[in-house]
C-alpha positions in Angstrom: 0.0 0.0 0.0 1.2 3.5 -0.8 0.3 6.6 1.2 0.6 9.6 -1.1 2.4 12.8 -0.1 -0.1 14.7 2.2 2.4 16.7 4.3 4.5 18.8 2.0 2.6 22.0 2.6 1.8 21.3 6.2 4.1 22.5 9.0 4.4 20.8 12.4 4.0 17.1 12.8 2.0 15.1 10.3 1.4 11.4 11.3 1.5 8.8 8.6 1.2 5.6 10.6 -0.1 5.2 14.2 0.2 2.3 16.5 -3.2 3.1 17.9 -4.8 4.6 14.8 -4.4 4.5 11.0 -2.2 1.7 9.7 -1.6 0.3 13.1 -0.7 -3.1 11.6 2.7 -1.5 10.8 3.4 -1.4 14.6 5.2 2.0 14.5 4.3 5.6 14.9 5.8 7.3 11.9 5.4 10.9 10.7 7.1 13.9 9.2 8.0 17.1 11.2 8.4 20.2 9.1 9.6 23.4 10.8 10.0 27.0 9.6 13.1 28.9 10.6 12.7 29.9 14.2 10.1 27.3 15.1 10.5 24.9 18.0 9.0 21.5 18.7 9.3 19.5 21.8 8.2 16.1 23.0 8.4 13.8 26.1 6.1 11.0 25.0 6.1 7.6 26.6 7.6 5.9 23.6 11.1 5.1 22.1 11.8 7.8 19.5 14.2 8.4 16.7 14.4 11.8 15.0 16.2 11.8 11.6 17.2 15.0 10.0 16.3 14.6 6.3 17.3 18.1 5.3 17.8 21.5 7.0 19.5 23.0 10.0 18.3 22.4 13.6 19.4 22.3 17.2 18.6 19.1 19.0 18.3 19.5 22.8 17.9 16.8 25.4 18.9 16.2 29.1 20.9 19.4 29.2 22.8 18.6 26.0 22.5 20.2 22.6 23.7 19.4 19.1 23.7 21.8 16.1 22.9 19.6 13.0 23.1 20.7 9.4 22.2 18.5 6.4 22.0 20.0 3.0 21.3 16.8 1.0 19.9 13.5 2.0 21.4 12.0 -1.2 25.0 13.2 -0.6 25.3 13.3 3.2 24.8 10.6 5.8 22.0 11.2 8.4 22.1 12.8 11.8 19.7 11.0 14.2 18.7 11.6 17.8 17.6 8.3 19.4 15.7 8.6 22.7 14.1 6.2 25.3 10.7 6.8 26.7 9.8 9.9 28.6 13.0 11.8 27.9 12.1 15.3 26.9 13.7 16.6 23.7 13.3 19.6 21.5 14.1 20.7 18.0 14.7 24.3 17.0 14.9 25.1 13.3 17.6 27.5 12.1 16.1 27.3 8.6 13.2 25.4 7.1 13.8 21.7 8.0 12.3 18.3 7.5 12.6 15.5 10.1 11.4 12.0 10.1 10.1 10.6 13.5 10.0 6.9 14.1 8.4 5.8 17.4 7.4 2.5 19.1 6.6 1.1 22.5 9.7 0.2 24.6 9.7 0.0 28.4 13.4 -0.5 28.5 15.6 2.4 29.7 18.7 3.2 27.7 21.0 6.2 27.3 20.0 8.7 24.6 22.3 8.6 21.6 23.1 11.2 19.0 24.3 9.5 15.7 26.4 12.1 13.8 27.2 11.8 10.1 30.3 9.6 10.8 28.4 7.1 13.0 26.2 5.6 10.3 27.4 2.4 8.6 27.3 2.8 4.8 27.5 -0.2 2.4 27.3 -0.7 -1.3 24.9 -3.6 -2.1 24.7 -5.2 -5.5 28.0 -4.0 -6.8 30.0 -6.1 -9.2 27.1 -8.4 -10.1 24.1 -8.5 -12.4 25.7 -5.8 -14.6 25.3 -3.3 -11.8 21.6 -3.3 -12.3 20.9 -3.5 -8.5 23.7 -1.4 -7.1 22.6 0.9 -4.3 23.9 2.6 -1.1 22.5 1.2 2.1 23.0 3.3 5.3 22.2 1.6 8.6 21.7 4.0 11.6 20.8 1.3 14.1 19.5 -2.3 13.9 19.2 -5.3 16.2 23.0 -5.7 16.4 23.9 -2.0 16.7 21.3 -1.2 19.3 20.1 -4.4 21.1 18.1 -2.3 23.6 16.0 -0.8 20.9 12.6 -2.1 19.6 13.0 -0.7 16.1 15.4 -0.3 13.2 16.2 2.8 11.1 18.3 3.3 8.0 18.4 4.9 4.5 18.8 3.7 0.9 20.1 5.6 -2.1 18.6 3.9 -5.0 20.8 4.8 -8.0 19.0 6.1 -11.1 17.6 3.4 -13.2 18.6 0.7 -10.7 16.8 -1.7 -8.4 17.1 -2.1 -4.6 15.7 -4.5 -2.0 16.6 -7.0 -4.6 16.6 -10.0 -5.3 13.0 -10.3 -4.0 13.0 -11.1 -0.3 10.7 -10.9 2.7 10.7 -11.0 6.5 8.1 -11.5 9.2 8.4 -7.9 10.4 6.5 -5.1 8.7 8.5 -2.2 7.2 8.0 1.4 6.1 9.7 3.3 3.3 9.6 7.0 3.0 10.8 8.6 -0.3 12.5 11.6 -1.9 13.7 12.0 -5.4 16.4 14.0 -7.1 15.5 15.8 -9.2 12.2 16.3 -7.3 9.9 15.5 -10.2 11.4 12.0 -10.4 9.5 8.8 -9.8 10.0 5.1 -9.2 8.1 1.8 -8.7 7.5 0.0 -5.4 6.8 -3.6 -6.2 4.9 -5.1 -3.2 4.6 -8.8 -3.9 2.9 -8.8 -7.2 1.4 -5.3 -7.0 3.3 -2.4 -8.6 2.8 1.2 -7.4 4.2 4.4 -8.7 6.0 6.4 -6.0 6.9 10.1 -6.0 8.6 12.6 -3.8 7.1 12.5 -0.2 5.2 9.2 -0.7 5.3 6.3 1.8 5.2 2.6 1.1 3.6 0.3 3.7 5.1 -3.2 3.6 3.2 -5.9 5.3 4.9 -9.0 6.9 6.1 -11.8 4.6 5.7 -9.6 1.4 8.5 -9.1 -1.1 9.3 -5.4 -1.6 11.7 -4.7 -4.4 12.1 -1.1 -5.6 13.3 0.6 -8.9 14.0 4.2 -9.7 13.3 5.6 -13.1 16.3 6.3 -15.3 17.8 9.7 -14.6 16.3 10.0 -11.1 17.9 9.1 -7.8 15.5 7.7 -5.3 16.1 8.1 -1.5 14.1 6.3 1.1 14.2 5.8 4.8 13.5 2.3 6.0 12.0 1.6 9.4 11.2 -1.8 11.0 9.8 -2.8 14.3 11.3 -5.8 16.1 8.7 -8.5 17.0 8.6 -9.7 20.6 10.3 -13.1 19.7 11.8 -12.2 16.4 14.2 -9.3 16.2 15.3 -8.0 12.8 19.0 -8.5 12.1 21.0 -8.0 8.9 20.5 -11.7 8.2 16.7 -11.4 8.4 16.2 -11.3 4.6 14.6 -14.4 3.2 15.1 -14.6 -0.5 12.5 -16.2 -2.6 13.7 -19.6 -3.7 13.2 -19.1 -7.4 15.4 -16.0 -7.4 18.2 -17.3 -5.1 20.4 -18.2 -8.1 20.9 -14.4 -8.6 23.0 -14.4 -5.3 25.5 -17.0 -6.5 29.1 -15.9 -6.8 30.1 -14.8 -10.3 26.5 -15.4 -11.5 26.1 -14.9 -15.3 23.0 -13.2 -16.8 22.1 -12.5 -20.4 23.8 -11.7 -22.7 26.8 -13.5 -21.2 24.5 -16.3 -20.2 23.1 -17.8 -23.4 19.8 -19.6 -23.6 21.7 -22.6 -25.0 23.6 -23.0 -21.7 20.3 -23.9 -20.0 19.8 -26.8 -22.4 23.3 -28.2 -21.9 
């Protein structure tokens, strides 16, 4: 399911999924916070929270600490994220117009707040050197079940290179997932393939991925596609980097030195 961009012209916090409201089957509160220069937003809710600066300039404040964060491009710069346990009060003051993603979930466990600066995010190239580079992408992991074992959720970003695929080969996992998109240039578009249903996605859209559904993505040629990925851990099944179950019929694409057409000829299959 795709939630179309409804927040671009709205300032303040716009909820997109709610644990106790719309799209509650995703098990996360997720929304977009847009602030004008000089505006301040604060929160001390009874949830685990992660605030990811998509673009802009803000000052994060929490527990007597502050951090001046600037991010000019979500495509070219790694994220800055403030990760908070329940009930810790935090505020965000915008120095210029800014966009922030909020991911929230239930988590009674106490942990120390953590500020992930640009150098703290793991960045990997997936799909390089195989399949004629048709699924090469940049995957940034802010925190997951290994990095933050005390957390009940996962957060990261993908840069889907123009004309390429990501979340590929087709795979699934038992946890739901949320993708939130931007494009460069902004008029770009891509396709979110959820199992056998294909959806056009544009700047500011959100893809809601249900459990055990494949979720491959592709960007239109000429357009870079960025998306934040967010996953809730299940009570007895935490999401780890190994929690990607590739569909059996497509697992051959993962083989070392796999050959595809035109190097792989149809006659080879008959040999």
